[in-house]
C-alpha positions as CSV (number, residue, x, y, z in Angstrom):
1,M,86.5,79.4,-61.7
2,R,87.2,79.4,-57.7
3,D,83.5,79.9,-57.0
4,F,82.2,76.9,-58.9
5,L,83.6,73.5,-58.3
6,P,86.7,72.2,-60.8
7,I,85.2,71.0,-64.7
8,C,88.8,70.1,-65.9
9,R,92.3,69.5,-64.9
10,A,92.9,72.7,-64.6
11,D,90.3,73.8,-61.9
12,M,91.9,70.7,-60.4
13,E,95.1,72.1,-60.3
14,A,94.5,75.6,-59.4
15,R,92.8,74.7,-56.1
16,G,96.3,72.7,-55.7
17,W,94.5,69.2,-55.3
18,E,96.4,66.5,-56.5
19,Q,93.5,64.1,-55.9
20,V,89.4,64.1,-56.1
21,D,87.3,62.4,-53.5
22,F,85.1,61.9,-56.6
23,V,84.3,62.3,-59.9
24,Y,80.5,63.4,-61.1
25,I,79.3,62.7,-64.5
26,S,76.4,64.5,-65.8
27,G,74.9,64.5,-68.7
28,D,73.5,68.1,-68.6
29,S,75.3,71.1,-68.7
30,Y,76.6,72.2,-65.4
31,I,74.6,74.5,-63.5
32,D,75.2,75.1,-60.2
33,H,71.6,76.1,-59.0
34,P,69.3,73.6,-56.4
35,S,66.8,73.0,-59.7
36,F,69.7,70.8,-60.6
37,G,70.7,67.3,-59.2
38,A,74.1,67.5,-59.8
39,A,74.6,70.8,-58.0
40,I,72.7,69.7,-54.5
41,I,75.1,66.3,-54.7
42,T,78.3,67.8,-55.5
43,R,77.7,70.9,-53.2
44,L,76.5,68.4,-50.6
45,L,79.4,66.6,-50.8
46,E,82.0,69.8,-51.0
47,D,80.2,71.0,-47.4
48,R,81.0,67.7,-45.7
49,G,84.6,68.1,-46.7
50,Y,85.1,66.2,-49.8
51,R,87.0,67.0,-53.0
52,V,84.1,66.7,-56.1
53,A,84.8,67.4,-59.8
54,I,82.2,67.7,-61.9
55,L,82.6,66.1,-65.5
56,P,79.7,67.7,-67.7
57,Q,78.6,66.3,-70.9
58,P,82.0,64.0,-71.5
59,D,82.7,63.1,-75.5
60,I,82.5,59.4,-75.0
61,G,84.9,58.9,-78.0
62,D,87.8,60.9,-75.8
63,E,89.3,58.7,-73.0
64,A,91.2,61.7,-72.2
65,V,88.4,63.7,-71.3
66,F,87.0,60.3,-68.6
67,T,91.0,60.4,-67.2
68,Q,91.8,64.0,-66.9
69,F,91.8,64.0,-63.0
70,G,93.2,60.5,-62.5
71,T,91.6,58.1,-60.2
72,P,89.5,59.8,-58.0
73,R,90.4,58.0,-54.5
74,L,86.7,57.5,-53.4
75,G,84.6,56.7,-56.7
76,F,82.4,57.9,-59.5
77,M,79.0,59.4,-59.3
78,I,76.9,59.1,-62.5
79,S,73.8,60.9,-63.6
80,S,72.2,61.6,-67.2
81,G,71.0,65.0,-66.0
82,N,68.0,66.3,-64.8
83,V,65.7,64.4,-67.6
84,D,65.6,61.0,-68.5
85,S,68.2,60.9,-71.8
86,M,65.6,59.2,-74.3
87,V,63.2,62.0,-73.0
88,N,65.6,64.7,-73.7
89,H,66.6,63.9,-77.5
90,Y,63.1,62.8,-78.6
91,T,59.8,63.9,-78.8
92,V,56.6,61.9,-78.1
93,A,56.5,61.0,-81.9
94,K,60.1,59.5,-81.6
95,K,61.5,61.8,-83.7
96,R,65.0,63.3,-82.7
97,R,64.6,66.7,-81.3
98,S,66.4,69.8,-82.5
99,T,67.4,71.6,-79.7
100,D,68.4,70.4,-75.6
101,F,66.7,72.5,-73.6
102,Y,70.0,71.6,-70.7
103,T,73.0,72.0,-73.2
104,A,75.2,75.1,-73.7
105,G,73.9,76.8,-77.0
106,G,70.5,75.0,-76.8
107,E,73.1,72.6,-78.7
108,M,71.6,68.9,-79.4
109,G,73.7,65.9,-79.3
110,R,76.1,66.5,-76.5
111,R,75.2,64.0,-74.5
112,P,74.7,60.0,-75.7
113,D,71.2,58.1,-75.9
114,R,70.8,56.1,-72.4
115,A,73.8,58.1,-71.0
116,V,74.0,56.8,-67.8
117,T,74.7,53.2,-69.4
118,V,77.3,54.5,-71.8
119,Y,78.9,56.8,-69.1
120,T,79.2,54.1,-66.8
121,R,80.3,51.3,-68.8
122,T,83.0,53.5,-70.4
123,V,83.9,54.4,-66.9
124,R,84.0,50.4,-66.1
125,R,86.6,50.2,-68.9
126,L,89.0,52.6,-68.1
127,Y,88.5,52.2,-64.3
128,P,87.7,48.7,-63.4
129,Q,88.3,48.2,-59.7
130,S,86.4,52.2,-58.8
131,A,83.4,52.3,-56.9
132,I,80.9,53.3,-59.3
133,I,77.5,54.8,-58.2
134,I,74.7,56.1,-60.1
135,G,71.3,58.3,-59.4
136,G,69.3,60.8,-60.8
137,V,66.2,60.5,-62.8
138,E,67.4,58.0,-65.5
139,A,68.7,55.5,-62.7
140,S,65.9,56.1,-60.5
141,L,63.1,55.4,-62.7
142,R,65.2,52.2,-64.4
143,R,65.7,50.5,-61.5
144,F,63.2,47.4,-61.7
145,A,62.8,45.8,-65.1
146,H,61.1,48.7,-67.2
147,Y,59.3,48.8,-70.7
148,D,61.5,51.1,-72.8
149,Y,59.1,53.1,-75.3
150,W,61.8,53.6,-78.0
151,D,62.9,50.0,-77.8
152,D,59.3,49.0,-77.2
153,K,60.3,46.5,-75.2
154,V,61.1,45.3,-71.8
155,R,64.5,46.1,-70.6
156,P,66.5,44.9,-67.9
157,S,67.3,46.9,-64.8
158,I,69.8,49.9,-65.5
159,L,72.1,48.6,-62.6
160,A,72.3,45.2,-64.6
161,D,72.6,47.0,-68.1
162,S,75.6,49.3,-67.0
163,G,77.3,47.3,-64.7
164,A,77.3,49.8,-62.2
165,D,78.1,49.3,-58.1
166,L,75.0,50.6,-57.1
167,I,71.7,53.0,-57.8
168,S,71.3,56.0,-55.1
169,Y,67.5,56.0,-56.3
170,G,65.2,59.4,-55.2
171,M,66.5,62.9,-54.2
172,G,69.7,60.7,-52.6
173,E,71.2,63.5,-50.4
174,Y,70.5,61.1,-47.1
175,Q,72.4,57.9,-49.5
176,T,75.5,60.3,-50.7
177,I,76.1,61.0,-47.1
178,E,76.3,57.6,-46.0
179,L,77.9,56.2,-48.8
180,A,80.6,58.8,-48.7
181,D,81.4,58.6,-45.2
182,R,81.5,54.4,-45.5
183,L,83.5,54.4,-48.7
184,A,85.9,57.4,-46.5
185,A,86.6,55.0,-43.7
186,G,87.6,51.7,-46.0
187,E,84.8,49.9,-46.4
188,P,84.4,48.6,-50.0
189,I,81.6,49.4,-52.0
190,S,80.7,45.5,-52.5
191,A,80.3,45.4,-49.0
192,I,78.1,48.3,-48.4
193,T,74.2,46.5,-49.2
194,D,72.0,47.9,-46.3
195,V,71.8,51.5,-47.2
196,R,68.2,52.9,-47.6
197,G,67.2,54.2,-50.9
198,T,70.0,52.2,-52.7
199,C,69.8,49.3,-55.2
200,Y,72.7,46.5,-55.7
201,M,72.7,43.0,-57.2
202,T,73.5,40.1,-55.2
203,T,73.1,36.4,-55.7
204,R,70.2,34.9,-54.2
205,D,71.9,32.6,-51.3
206,Q,73.1,36.4,-49.9
207,L,69.8,37.3,-49.6
208,A,68.6,38.3,-45.8
209,P,65.0,37.5,-44.5
210,G,61.7,39.7,-44.8
211,F,61.8,40.8,-48.6
212,V,59.0,40.9,-50.8
213,E,59.6,39.4,-54.8
214,C,58.2,40.9,-57.8
215,A,58.6,38.8,-60.7
216,S,61.4,38.2,-62.7
217,F,63.4,40.6,-65.3
218,E,62.6,37.0,-67.6
219,K,58.7,36.5,-66.9
220,V,57.7,40.2,-67.0
221,R,59.6,40.1,-70.5
222,E,57.4,37.9,-72.0
223,N,54.0,38.3,-69.9
224,K,52.3,41.7,-69.7
225,L,50.0,40.3,-67.1
226,S,53.0,39.5,-64.2
227,Y,55.0,43.1,-65.1
228,A,51.6,44.8,-64.0
229,K,51.7,42.5,-61.1
230,A,55.2,43.6,-60.6
231,T,54.8,47.5,-61.2
232,A,51.8,47.0,-58.2
233,I,54.2,45.3,-55.9
234,Q,56.7,47.9,-56.9
235,Y,54.4,50.8,-55.9
236,G,53.2,49.2,-52.6
237,E,56.4,49.5,-51.4
238,F,57.6,52.7,-52.2
239,D,57.0,54.5,-49.2
240,Y,59.8,55.0,-46.5
241,A,57.5,54.3,-43.5
242,R,55.9,50.7,-44.2
243,G,57.9,49.9,-47.4
244,R,59.9,46.3,-47.5
245,T,62.9,45.4,-49.2
246,V,61.9,44.2,-52.8
247,V,63.6,42.0,-55.1
248,Q,63.7,40.8,-59.1
249,K,65.8,38.2,-60.3
250,H,67.8,38.6,-63.4
251,G,69.0,35.5,-64.6
252,D,71.5,34.2,-62.0
253,R,71.7,37.1,-60.3
254,V,69.1,39.5,-58.0
255,L,68.4,43.2,-58.1
256,V,67.7,44.0,-54.4
257,Q,65.7,47.6,-53.8
258,N,66.6,48.6,-50.4
259,P,63.7,50.3,-48.5
260,P,63.6,54.2,-49.7
261,A,65.5,56.5,-47.8
262,K,64.0,58.8,-44.9
263,P,62.4,62.0,-46.7
264,L,64.5,65.1,-45.9
265,D,62.9,67.2,-43.1
266,T,62.8,70.8,-42.5
267,E,66.2,71.6,-40.9
268,M,67.9,69.2,-43.5
269,L,66.3,70.9,-46.8
270,D,67.1,74.2,-44.9
271,Y,70.9,73.1,-44.8
272,V,70.2,71.4,-48.1
273,Y,68.9,75.0,-49.9
274,A,71.5,77.1,-48.1
275,L,74.7,75.8,-50.0
276,P,76.9,78.1,-51.8
277,Y,75.1,77.9,-55.2
278,Q,76.1,80.1,-57.9
279,R,72.7,80.3,-59.2
280,T,73.7,80.3,-62.7
281,Y,75.9,78.1,-65.1
282,H,79.1,77.7,-65.5
283,P,80.7,80.9,-67.1
284,S,82.8,78.9,-70.2
285,Y,79.2,78.2,-71.9
286,E,78.4,82.2,-72.0
287,K,80.1,82.5,-75.1
288,L,77.4,79.7,-76.7
289,G,74.5,82.1,-75.2
290,G,74.3,80.2,-71.5
291,V,72.3,77.0,-70.8
292,P,68.5,77.5,-71.6
293,A,67.3,75.6,-68.4
294,I,68.6,78.3,-66.4
295,K,65.7,80.7,-68.0
296,E,62.7,79.6,-66.0
297,V,64.7,78.8,-62.7
298,E,66.9,81.3,-61.9
299,F,64.6,83.7,-59.8
300,S,62.4,80.5,-59.0
301,I,62.4,79.5,-55.4
302,I,61.6,75.8,-54.5
303,H,59.8,75.5,-50.9
304,N,58.6,72.1,-50.8
305,R,59.7,68.2,-52.1
306,G,56.9,65.5,-52.3
307,C,53.8,65.1,-54.1
308,F,51.0,63.6,-52.2
309,G,48.7,64.0,-56.0
310,A,50.6,61.1,-56.9
311,C,49.0,61.3,-60.6
312,N,50.0,57.9,-63.0
313,F,51.7,59.4,-65.4
314,C,54.0,61.4,-63.3
315,A,57.1,60.5,-62.2
316,I,57.5,62.3,-59.0
317,A,55.8,59.9,-56.4
318,V,58.4,57.4,-57.4
319,H,61.3,59.2,-57.5
320,Q,60.4,62.4,-54.6
321,G,57.9,60.1,-53.0
322,R,54.3,61.4,-51.5
323,H,55.3,62.7,-48.8
324,I,55.1,66.2,-48.2
325,T,58.4,68.2,-46.4
326,C,58.8,71.9,-46.7
327,R,61.4,74.0,-46.0
328,S,61.0,76.5,-43.2
329,T,59.6,80.4,-44.1
330,Q,63.0,81.6,-42.6
331,S,64.7,79.4,-45.2
332,V,62.4,80.6,-47.7
333,L,62.8,84.5,-47.4
334,K,66.3,84.6,-46.6
335,E,67.0,83.0,-50.3
336,A,64.2,85.8,-51.3
337,K,66.1,88.3,-50.0
338,A,69.5,87.4,-51.5
339,L,68.1,86.9,-55.2
340,T,67.5,90.9,-54.7
341,E,71.1,91.1,-54.3
342,N,71.7,89.3,-57.7
343,P,72.4,92.3,-60.2
344,R,70.6,89.9,-62.6
345,F,67.3,90.4,-60.5
346,K,64.8,93.0,-61.9
347,G,62.5,92.6,-59.1
348,Y,60.4,89.4,-60.3
349,I,60.4,86.3,-58.5
350,H,58.6,83.7,-61.5
351,D,58.1,81.1,-59.2
352,V,57.3,79.9,-55.5
353,G,56.5,76.4,-55.8
354,G,57.6,72.9,-56.3
355,P,56.4,69.5,-57.8
356,T,52.4,70.8,-56.6
357,A,53.0,75.1,-54.7
358,N,50.6,74.8,-52.5
359,F,50.9,71.6,-50.7
360,R,52.6,72.8,-47.3
361,Q,51.9,70.3,-44.8
362,P,51.1,66.3,-44.2
363,S,48.1,65.3,-46.1
364,C,47.4,64.1,-43.0
365,S,48.2,63.3,-39.0
366,G,49.1,60.1,-39.9
367,Q,51.7,60.3,-42.5
368,L,54.5,60.7,-41.0
369,E,53.6,57.6,-38.3
370,R,52.3,55.1,-40.2
371,G,53.2,56.1,-44.2
372,M,51.0,56.9,-46.6
373,C,48.0,54.6,-47.4
374,K,48.8,51.6,-49.7
375,N,47.3,51.5,-53.4
376,K,44.9,54.4,-52.1
377,K,45.7,58.1,-53.3
378,C,44.5,61.5,-51.0
379,L,43.1,63.3,-53.8
380,A,41.3,60.8,-56.3
381,P,38.9,59.5,-57.5
382,T,37.6,61.9,-54.1
383,P,39.5,63.5,-51.4
384,C,40.2,61.1,-48.3
385,P,37.7,62.5,-45.9
386,R,41.1,62.3,-43.3
387,L,42.7,65.3,-45.6
388,Q,43.8,68.4,-43.7
389,V,43.7,71.1,-45.7
390,D,45.1,74.5,-44.9
391,H,47.0,77.2,-46.7
392,R,47.7,79.8,-43.7
393,E,51.5,78.8,-43.7
394,Y,52.0,79.6,-47.5
395,D,49.8,82.6,-47.6
396,E,52.1,83.7,-45.3
397,L,55.0,83.1,-46.7
398,L,54.2,84.8,-49.9
399,S,52.8,87.5,-48.3
400,D,56.2,88.0,-46.3
401,M,57.8,87.7,-49.7
402,R,55.9,90.8,-51.2
403,K,57.0,93.0,-48.3
404,I,60.9,92.5,-48.9
405,P,62.5,95.5,-50.2
406,G,63.3,94.6,-53.9
407,I,61.0,92.5,-54.7
408,K,58.3,94.4,-56.9
409,K,56.3,91.0,-58.0
410,V,56.4,87.1,-56.5
411,F,54.6,85.1,-58.4
412,V,53.2,81.3,-58.9
413,R,53.3,80.5,-62.5
414,S,52.1,76.4,-61.6
415,G,51.4,73.8,-59.8
416,I,48.4,74.6,-57.6
417,R,46.5,71.9,-57.3
418,F,43.2,73.1,-58.1
419,D,41.1,70.5,-56.4
420,Y,43.4,70.9,-52.8
421,L,42.5,74.2,-53.2
422,N,38.9,73.8,-53.8
423,L,38.5,71.8,-50.3
424,D,39.9,74.7,-48.0
425,K,37.3,76.6,-46.6
426,D,39.4,79.4,-45.8
427,Q,39.0,81.5,-49.3
428,S,41.5,83.7,-48.2
429,F,45.1,82.4,-50.1
430,F,42.4,82.0,-53.0
431,D,41.6,85.8,-53.0
432,H,45.4,86.6,-52.5
433,L,46.4,84.2,-55.1
434,V,44.5,86.2,-57.7
435,A,45.3,89.4,-56.4
436,H,48.7,89.4,-56.1
437,H,50.2,86.3,-57.7
438,V,49.0,85.8,-61.3
439,S,51.4,87.0,-63.5
440,G,48.4,86.9,-66.4
441,Q,48.3,83.6,-67.0
442,L,47.8,80.5,-64.5
443,K,48.7,77.1,-65.4
444,V,46.4,74.2,-64.4
445,A,46.0,70.7,-65.3
446,P,43.0,69.3,-65.8
447,E,44.2,66.9,-68.3
448,H,40.9,65.6,-69.5
449,C,37.5,65.9,-69.0
450,S,36.5,62.1,-69.1
451,A,35.5,60.2,-65.9
452,G,37.4,57.0,-67.2
453,V,40.3,58.6,-68.4
454,L,40.9,60.8,-65.4
455,A,40.5,58.0,-63.2
456,A,43.1,55.9,-65.3
457,M,45.2,59.0,-64.6
458,G,44.4,59.3,-60.9
459,K,43.3,62.4,-61.6
460,P,39.6,63.9,-59.8
461,A,36.4,64.5,-62.1
462,I,36.4,67.2,-64.2
463,A,33.8,69.1,-61.7
464,A,36.9,69.9,-59.2
465,Y,38.2,71.8,-62.6
466,K,34.9,73.5,-63.2
467,R,34.0,74.6,-60.2
468,F,38.1,75.8,-59.4
469,Q,37.5,77.7,-63.1
470,S,34.4,79.5,-62.1
471,Q,35.7,80.4,-58.6
472,F,38.6,81.8,-60.7
473,Y,37.0,83.8,-62.8
474,K,34.9,85.7,-60.7
475,K,37.4,86.7,-58.4
476,T,39.3,87.7,-61.2
477,A,36.4,89.6,-62.5
478,K,35.8,91.1,-59.1
479,I,38.7,93.1,-58.8
480,G,39.0,94.2,-62.2
481,K,41.6,92.3,-63.7
482,K,42.0,90.0,-67.2
483,Q,44.0,87.1,-66.0
484,Y,43.5,83.6,-67.7
485,L,44.0,80.0,-66.7
486,V,46.0,77.9,-69.0
487,P,45.0,74.3,-69.0
488,Y,47.4,71.4,-69.4
489,L,45.7,69.1,-71.5
490,M,47.0,65.6,-72.5
491,S,46.0,63.4,-74.9
492,S,45.9,59.3,-75.9
493,H,46.4,58.6,-71.9
494,P,45.3,54.9,-71.4
495,G,41.5,54.8,-70.9
496,S,41.4,57.3,-74.3
497,G,39.7,56.6,-77.3
498,L,38.4,58.6,-80.1
499,K,35.1,59.0,-78.5
500,E,36.7,60.6,-75.2
501,A,38.7,62.8,-77.6
502,I,35.6,63.9,-79.1
503,D,34.2,64.7,-75.5
504,L,37.3,66.3,-74.9
505,A,37.1,68.7,-77.3
506,L,32.8,68.9,-76.9
507,F,34.3,70.2,-73.2
508,L,36.4,73.1,-74.7
509,K,34.2,74.5,-77.1
510,E,31.5,74.6,-74.5
511,E,33.9,76.1,-72.3
512,G,35.4,78.2,-74.8
513,L,38.8,77.4,-74.4
514,H,41.5,77.1,-77.5
515,P,44.6,75.2,-75.9
516,Q,47.9,76.5,-77.8
517,Q,49.7,73.7,-76.4
518,V,49.0,69.7,-75.9
519,Q,51.0,66.6,-74.7
520,D,50.3,63.5,-76.3
521,F,51.0,61.1,-73.5
522,Y,54.7,60.2,-72.9
523,P,55.5,56.4,-71.7
524,T,58.2,57.3,-69.9
525,P,60.2,54.3,-67.9
526,N,58.2,53.2,-64.7
527,T,55.1,55.1,-63.9
528,V,51.6,53.8,-63.5
529,S,49.8,54.8,-66.6
530,T,53.2,53.4,-68.7
531,C,52.5,50.2,-67.2
532,M,48.9,50.4,-68.7
533,Y,50.1,51.6,-72.1
534,Y,52.4,48.5,-72.5
535,T,50.3,45.8,-70.6
536,G,46.9,47.3,-71.4
537,L,45.8,46.5,-67.7
538,D,45.8,48.9,-64.5
539,P,47.8,47.7,-62.4
540,F,46.2,47.7,-59.2
541,T,42.6,46.2,-60.3
542,L,44.1,44.5,-63.4
543,Q,41.0,45.2,-65.7
544,P,41.8,45.9,-69.1
545,V,42.3,49.3,-70.2
546,Y,41.6,50.7,-73.5
547,V,45.0,51.9,-75.2
548,A,45.8,54.1,-78.2
549,T,48.9,52.7,-80.1
550,D,48.5,53.5,-83.5
551,P,50.4,56.4,-84.7
552,H,47.2,57.9,-86.6
553,E,44.9,57.4,-83.8
554,K,47.0,59.3,-81.5
555,A,47.5,62.4,-84.2
556,M,43.4,62.3,-84.5
557,Q,43.3,62.8,-80.8
558,R,45.4,65.3,-80.1
559,A,44.2,67.3,-83.2
560,L,40.5,67.1,-81.7
561,I,41.7,69.4,-78.6
562,Q,42.9,71.5,-81.3
563,Y,40.1,71.0,-83.4
564,F,39.7,75.3,-84.4
565,L,43.1,75.4,-85.8
566,P,42.3,75.0,-89.6
567,Q,45.6,72.6,-90.2
568,N,43.9,69.9,-88.0
569,R,40.5,70.0,-89.9
570,A,40.8,67.0,-92.3
571,L,42.1,64.8,-89.2
572,V,39.1,66.2,-87.1
573,C,36.7,65.2,-89.8
574,E,38.1,61.7,-90.4
575,A,38.1,61.4,-86.1
576,L,34.4,62.3,-86.4
577,L,33.1,60.4,-89.7
578,R,35.0,57.0,-88.0
579,A,33.5,58.0,-84.6
580,G,30.4,57.5,-86.3
581,R,29.8,61.4,-85.3
582,A,28.8,63.2,-88.1
583,D,26.8,65.2,-86.6
584,L,29.8,67.7,-85.7
585,I,30.8,68.5,-88.6
586,G,29.1,71.3,-90.1
587,V,28.5,75.0,-89.7
588,G,25.9,74.4,-86.9
589,K,26.5,76.2,-83.6
590,N,27.0,72.5,-82.1
591,C,29.4,71.7,-84.9
592,L,32.7,71.4,-84.3
593,V,34.3,71.7,-87.9
594,R,33.4,72.6,-91.4
595,P,33.9,69.7,-93.2
596,D,37.1,69.8,-96.0
597,Q,36.9,69.0,-99.6
598,K,37.4,65.3,-99.0
599,T,34.7,64.8,-96.5
600,A,32.0,66.9,-98.0
601,A,32.4,64.2,-101.0
602,I,32.4,61.5,-98.1
603,L,29.1,62.8,-96.8
604,Q,27.3,63.8,-100.4
605,A,28.3,60.5,-101.5
606,R,26.5,59.0,-98.5
607,R,23.2,61.4,-98.7
608,E,23.0,60.2,-102.3
609,K,23.3,56.6,-101.7
610,V,20.6,57.0,-98.8
611,Q,18.0,58.9,-101.2
612,Q,18.9,55.7,-104.2
613,R,18.5,53.2,-101.9
614,P,15.2,51.2,-102.1
615,Q,12.3,52.2,-99.6
616,K,11.2,49.7,-97.5
617,G,7.4,49.1,-97.7
618,R,6.5,50.8,-100.9
619,D,4.0,49.1,-103.5
620,R,5.9,47.4,-106.1
621,R,1.8,45.5,-107.7
622,P,1.8,46.8,-111.1
623,G,-0.4,50.1,-111.0
624,G,0.4,50.7,-107.8
625,K,1.0,54.4,-107.1
626,K,4.6,55.1,-106.7
627,G,5.3,56.0,-102.9
628,S,2.6,54.4,-101.6
629,P,2.7,52.6,-98.3
630,A,1.7,49.1,-99.3
631,G,-0.4,47.5,-96.9
632,R,-0.5,49.8,-94.4
633,G,-3.2,52.5,-95.3
634,K,-3.7,55.6,-94.2
635,R,-2.6,56.4,-90.6
636,P,-5.6,58.0,-88.5
637,A,-5.1,61.2,-87.1
638,T,-6.2,61.0,-83.8
639,G,-7.5,58.9,-81.5
640,K,-7.3,54.2,-80.1
641,G,-7.1,54.0,-84.2
642,A,-4.1,56.1,-84.6
643,D,-2.5,54.1,-81.2
644,R,-2.8,50.8,-82.7
645,W,-1.9,51.6,-86.2
646,Q,1.9,53.5,-84.5
647,A,1.5,49.5,-82.6
648,Q,1.5,47.8,-86.0
649,N,4.1,49.9,-88.1
650,G,5.8,51.7,-85.6
651,S,6.4,55.8,-85.5
652,R,8.3,57.4,-88.4
653,K,10.9,58.8,-85.6
654,S,11.6,55.1,-84.2
655,G,15.2,53.6,-85.3
656,G,16.5,57.2,-85.7
657,G,18.4,57.3,-82.6
658,Q,22.0,56.6,-82.3
659,R,23.0,53.1,-82.3
660,K,25.6,51.4,-79.5
661,G,29.1,53.2,-79.8
662,G,27.6,56.7,-80.6
663,R,26.3,56.2,-84.1
């Protein structure tokens, strides 16, 4: 297909090419849309005059598939696709998923586990002299020695593991251009060691001065404290304005991470998003029903990049960075107008957002010059006093988009940072959001309610969500609409035990929320939360953090968030009994769940045991009256006598409070 890049030998020959400059290998089916990194990088290279072929999901058992384009003039670029291949293949319970969102027909199994490593080793065997550059999420987030949840061990840098020449980490546009141009100029890949946003392997005697070193692969593999300290060093330097070179020893070689690439400015972002994407999957997938991933993004628009929210469980901060850069209003509106010319467009723009939809400017005036503050967050635990809050440009952008002929509705479906929105004294955007841009439901991410868990997540206190929720429903009622918030909630994040999970269940009951989806914490490579999960330590404070690792406890935490589902009753009852909260089992208005048969039997046995237990202080003398107090005498009704009696014998209510631990 002439409008798509070549995906096979016949496509290459149809263009009259005898050789390509680059072969880009992807673990995803080919979707030519700017929501997919493979499309951006290959279109960027094409626009710079390079001949690029895409090899999507090659069969690793068929060498002919890998060799069909011949030896590329400049080299191979390899990515697992939009998602780490292990996350794509396995649930948090480590069970194989049944469908693949990024594969034609949703077919599972079209890419190998650890796709970048497998593809790279195959190419290195077949083309030992070719340059190999790996990139994308899988390579970026595994660039240092990292805890691997699926192996339950620390693995080395993917660069050392795969045998590639370079990692292009982060979003990659600037690195791609510089690497391609220098390779085209005849510079060998082994000599290209100074490009920002790349990693390479070398020996210690070749290191230039000015680097910071984190603990070696061998040390972080054996020592969790060293792992936590290494994580803090890596995160502390991930800033293009002030970040230094970071090195990590792997055996007799050294991994070198050059400082991050500069974020794309508005002009460059506009250029990237104006490239001639087809905005859909390759037509060869039509007979398979297409690629499911296109449904969410085909008629959505990305207007920004980066996120200064920097939640600890999220990979965006370490992949895209915390700096906010945005496309121009003109660029976004031009894309919106182009959508109206698509015969598949029905008049609805599904989303106008990015990592965080309502970030459209730097967090403060010093962000671009000084970089982001080291080991500090802009919004959590409390907003920085220097934070600049302004929704006017985003509000105007959405307003202008609504006026374009052919557009019926413009939605913002997710990604609203509600704590940031709360800080805006001008309520215009909030009013317009509720009135025009909610498609019945707005997804937001409070994640939890426990102060300790939210602190471990790097999220604001639950009061921020409650304030937003109150205002949202007031504004919705005012305009006479029925619209709802859909909260994202996470179970078993580091810091969350059964007590915190019960607190969350009680919060949901109090707020009348019945979440239909719950995400159990997924320890993906190289996030702060994954470091906590593996080490049991906060990498920045080195203080211990509780971690739920037992699958059964994690199942109970998850069930508590959906305590109202009949199928969860047994797990909820078990969790409440284990936490000493039997008071929440029953039919009362304050109870979470009715007892199941097993729990009812346990509670009945407990009551019978209490009734059969000998009561202390009762008269056991021959002839004594059964049940009468021994040696106490009758309690005076009032006066000083009553006070003295209570001082000596204690109140009947003494000892009836909860013991430590909520029991």
